[in-house]
N, C-alpha and C positions, 0 to 999 in steps of 0.2 A: 487465615485461623483455622478455620472450623473443619480445612482437607487437611490443614496440617496436625488435626487431631485423630484424624481418621487414621492418615497414614503413620500414627508413633509405633514403636515396636513394643505396644503391650502387648501379650496377648493373654486371654483371660486363662486364669487359673482356679482350679478350686481348692479352695482355704476352707481348714478343720475350724469348727464354732468354736473351738478353745483358744485358738491364735488371736493374742491381742493387739491390738492396732500399734502399738509401742513395737511391736515384735517382727511388723512386715519388713517382707527384705525386699519389695518390689511393689509398682504402680497396681499389676492387678491385684494383689493382695489387697492392698490399701482400700481400691477401688471398690470390692466385694463387702469388705466389711461395713464401707459406709453405706453401702447400699442397703445394708441389711439394717443397719441403726437407725437408716433415717425416722422411720414408721414411731418408733418408741421415743426416741430424742433427736429431732431437726438443728434442735440450737447447736446441741455439740459437733454434730454434723458439719454444719455451717461454719462453725468454727475452724475445726480441723483442714474443711477447704480454702479456708481465708489464709489457713498458713501456709498452703502447697507453695514451695518456692519455682515450680517448674509452669511457667504457664500456659503451656501443650495439654501437660497431665489437668490441672486445672478444669480447661475445655473438657476436656474427655471424661472425667467423672462427671461434672455438672450434666454433658452432654446423657450418661447414663443414669442417671438420679431422677434427669427429668423425665427420659423414656419411660421409667420404670413406675413412676408418680408422678403421672402429668397432670399439673392443675396444683400441684403442692408447694413445688420450689419457686417459687413466683423473686422470695427474697435472693437465692444464689446470682438471680442475675445480673444483680449488681456487681458481684464480685468481680466477673468476667471486665476483661479489660481491653480484648478484640471489639469493636464495636458488632460487624459482624453476627460475632459467639451471643451477643449480649441480645440482639434484636430478635433472633432464630428461639434463644431461652423463653424471651418474654413473651413470643406471638406463641410459642407452644403451648404456656402456661394459661394464656389468654382465650382456649378453646375448650370449651367446657365438653364438647361431645368425646374430648378423648379420656372423659372420667367416666363413660360409660363403657359396662363390661361387654367384652364380646359373649354372646355363647356358643360354650363349647359345640352343640349340635347345630351352625346354622349352615353344613354342607354345602352346597357348590352357591348357594341361595342369600341375600343380604338375610342378616339378622332383623327380624320381625321388632314392631313397634306396633303394641295393643290398641289397637283401636274397638274403643266397645261401641255395644251395641246401643246405646245411648246417648255415646257422647258425639258431639258438634267434631271431626277429625280434622287434625289441620292439616296442611300439606307435608309438613315432616310426617307425619303418621301416613299420610295414604301413599309418598313416595314408598317410605319405608317398608310397608306391608304391601306391597304391588306386587313383588317378583321378578322385579327388572331383571334383566341383564344384558353386561356391557360386551360389546363385540371386541375387545381387543384381540390381537393375535397370540399366540402361544407363542413363546420366547423363552431363549435363557440367558442366564446372566451373560453380560460381554465381558472381556479380560480389562475394560475399560472399569470397573467396578471392583477390583482387587483393590484399589487403593484405599477402599474403604472396610475394609475386613478390620476386626478387633471392638474395642470399645468404642460405644457410639456409632455403631455399625448403621443404624435406621438412620440416626439426623442425620449424618454425612450421606448417605443416599438418597433422602430426602430435600438435603441442598443441589445435591447434582442434578435429580430429576427436577427439581423447579426452575433450575436453572436452563437446563436441556428445553423445558415448555417456555420458558421465553426465550428463548432462542428458536423458537418454532423445529425444534427440532424431537419431534413427537413420538420417531420410533424409537427413539431412545427413554423418553420418558417412560416408556415399556419393559425395555429391558432393566431399567435400573429401580424400579420401583419391584419388579419382580425379583430382584433380588433380596430385597427384603423377607428376611424368617419371618418375624412376629408378624399375624394377621391384622391386628391393630395396627402396628405402623406401615405395616403396606399399605393398607384402606386411609391413612394418613398421608402418603405418599401421593397416593391417587389426589387425592382431595388436596393439597398445595399445588399439585402439577394442573386442576382445573382452574384454579384462581391465576395459576401465572402465566397460564394459555389466554384467558380473558384480559386478563389486567398484564401486561407482561413488566412494568417500571412503575414510574412515578402513579401518584393517588390518579394523576388527569387521563391514565395510557388505558386506552380502550382497543382492542380487540373483534369486533364483532361479528367477522368472518371465518372465525376459530370459535364461536359459541358453541358449535355442535361436538368440540373436539373435546371444549373443557365438559359440557354433558356425560358426554363418551368417558370421561376419567371419573366423574361424580359416580356413575353406577358401576366404576369398577371398585369404588371406593364401598365394598358393600356394607359395611355396619354404620355406615353415614350419608347414606345415600341421599338421606332426605334433609341433612343439616346441612351439604353440600350443595344441592338445588337451593337451599334456600339462602346460603349463602351468594352465590352466584345470582342470584333473583337481588338481593341487598346490592351488590356492585355496580349492576346494571343502573340502577335506580339510582344511584348517588352519580351518574355520569348523563342520566338526562337534563334535557335543558331546563333553564327556569320557566316556568308558566307566566314572567311578565313578558318573554322575549317570542320572537318571529322567527326562532332558530330551526328552518325547514331540517337541515341536514343530521341537525341532532336528532332528531326525532326519527330520522332514516336510521339510524346506526341504531337506536334502541330499537324498534321496532326490529331492523335485522338479527341481533341478539335475541331478542324474544323469542320472533318466530321460528329463528334455527334450531334452538332449543325444544322450543313445541315439534316441531318435524321429527326431531329424532326419537322425541318421546313416543310421537304417536305410530311409529312404527311396533312399539310392544302393548299400550295402550293409549287407545285415543279420548276415552273419556278423561285420563289421569292430567295427557297431555293439556287438553283443555284446562282443567281444572290450574295446573300450573301455570299455561298462559295468563289467564286471570288474576292471579295470585302476582305474579313476576309485576304484571301493569298496574294494578292495584297501588303496588309498593310504589311504581317508579311515579304514578299519580301523586301520589302522598308526598314524596319527598320534592319534586318539580312544583307543584303549589306552596306546601308550606315554606319554602325555602322563597316565595316571591311574598313582597310587597304590592304587589298589583297587578294579581292573576288575571289573565283574559282566554281566549278561548282561540288561539292559534291551532295550537297543537289538536284540536279537534280535528284539523284539515289532514292532519298525517297520520292519522291514528284509526286504525277502521272500526267501524260503528259499532260491532260486536264488542269493543272496550271500553265503549260511550261510560256503562257504567260506572268504570274505578273512576273515571274523572268526575264524576256526578258524584259519587261519595267524598273526594278529596276536595272538591269547590264548596260542597254542601257544610263540611266541615270548619273550612274557611270562614264564610259567609256566618254562620253559628259565631266564630271565635271574633271576627273583625265587625261586622255589625249589628250585630247582636237584634234581630229583626224580632217586629211585636208580635206575630205571626209567621204560620205556615205558608201562607200567600206569599206576604212579603219576602220569608226568605227565598222560595221559588222565584220571584221577580228578580232579585236580587243576584241568585247564580243565572238567568236567563241575559240579563243584561253583559254581565261579564264574558258568558258565552259567544253573544253578537258583535265581541270586540275584537279586533287585528289589528290595533293600532301600539303593540308594543314595542320594546327595542330589538332592536337586530340581534343582539347575544344575550346569555344572561348577565344579569347585575350580580354583586357580590352576594354571597349566597346568605343566607340568616342561618341562623339557629335550626335544625328540621325537630318539628315535633316530636314527643314523645311518644313510644308504641301505646295505645287507648287500652282502654281493661276489655278481657271477654265477656261480653254480655249476653253470649249465646253459647252457650259450654254443652249444652245436653240438651237431647227432642226430649220433648214431653210427647204425649202418644198423639200420633197425627201430622207432626212437626217436619219429622225426616221428608215427605213430599213437598213441603214446601220450597220453590224453587232458591238456590241461594245464590250468592255471590260473596265476595272480601267487602268490607270496611277499610278496615287498615291494616296490614301485615296481616295477624293470622285472624284479628276478629271479622268476624261475617254478620251477614244479615239476612234477609227476605229480597230476592231481586223483583222488578216489576215487569208485567206485558207488556209494557209501553215506556218510554219516557217517561211522561208524565209523572205516572204512579212511582217509576222506579226513582224519580229526583225525589219524589214526596216520601218514599220509603227512608232513603239515605240521609234527609234532613229531619226527621223526627229520628234517626238512629244516634245523627251528630249531636242534635240536642241534648243526649245524655251523656256523652261524653265531652264537650267545650264547656271550659267555666267563664263566665255565669251559665249553669245550667236554663235554657228556655222551659219552663213549666207552660209557658201560653204556648209554644208550636207544640208541644208534646201533650197538650188539652186539643190542640186543632187534630192532634195527627189521630185520637180518641173517636174525637166525631167524621173524622171522611167517611167518603163511600166503601172505598177499599180497604177491604176487611186485611188484608197484606200490611196495610200503615196501620190501620189498629192495631192488629197482631204486634205490630213493630211496637206501639207507642205500649202496651200493656206491656208488653217484657221487657222496656226500659225500663218503665215506671215501678216495678218490679223489683229493678235491681238499685235505682239511686232514689227513689222516694217514699220509704217506709214510713213517713209522716203522713201519708196521704194529701199533701197539697194540690195534689190533682184529682179529684174527685173521681172514684171508680163506678163503671157503667152496673145497674142492676144487674143488665142483661147485655147480650149481644147477637147478632143472628150467627155469629161466627163462633162455634163451642172451642176452636181452637185461642179465640180472644178470651173468655170466661176461662180456659184452663189454664190461662196464666193467672189469672187473677184468682183463682181458685185450689193450685197445684202449691203445695207447700215447697 
């Protein structure tokens, strides 16, 4: 049905503003007026779309409205009788990055996303501001895209490109996306192709061997590079084995996907590549641990040690949430006990709901804090990183103590008394966010000025 809308014999035409909708003689006239009237009276436009008797024209006009006003036409999706067209409409309206305007001076590089001097940058910001280039070949639109000429052209081309990506015809993806004239929708074409390349079909499908091609299409989505890489991270995480399983092959696939994306980004920016890999492992472990009733340490046997801080953060949050330890030492002992276990089931159990994204308790750098080694706690939430596993685990547990209910003030109090300055600084930063009543007494002084900086800076 989607392709049928692209093949309709309705050419675009210029319509004088004084032409009334009732006086339109053809579909092109009706479409132009409906698009123009949407921002002023979406209810009236919706009613008129419902009145259209030709289902092909209905798909075409909703396609154009969605392309012109992304994120605002969700109610129109229910009008569509064709399931594929309805799903495409729903998907487009649920992609918030499409609502971001593409700067007119973007040139050949990606649209910038501001990274402020004192803000703790997210992965989306870091990727978007890195000036990364895609290495796609220069191509001309091929004859097969002629079927998509006319109204709804961008949506049609995106659908065809996604299908080509699912079928492994990556050269066709390049040709199809190149035929999209509008920059924002051309970027979305590459974005969708990246997702279809890595995840070609049902929710469990996964092709880690094509992760590098998926990353290549993300970089071609100039205005949405950061969002695209973030989407790949989420999809890889959803396919990681559950933490109560001894599923070695599942971790091999997860590692292959993350390693491939990191290797591709490393060709242009090694530091950024390491941050992206770190972010992806953090999300993967957050998913795998939060889905488990009885997480164990078997995954550590299949993941390079450099990424183990991501596991400590996820297990630390699980222990704080489920074991409710009475002290920082008790929490560390509970994590160590689970890390030593290899008695899980062979495959993942039925997954539980994934924990929601935690709050960002480190949004800005106070003076001196930009030099603190940092890693991710969960998703975009970040934390300090320790110099050794014990210090790193203590940091992760103190960070988790402020994120998980019930809040463990005892663990936070232990964090303030810890010999590590980074652990004490973590406790100070978290407490300033979640303990305005000062249930945990503040110290009068601390040998680390960064710790006192958190208590004395508004």
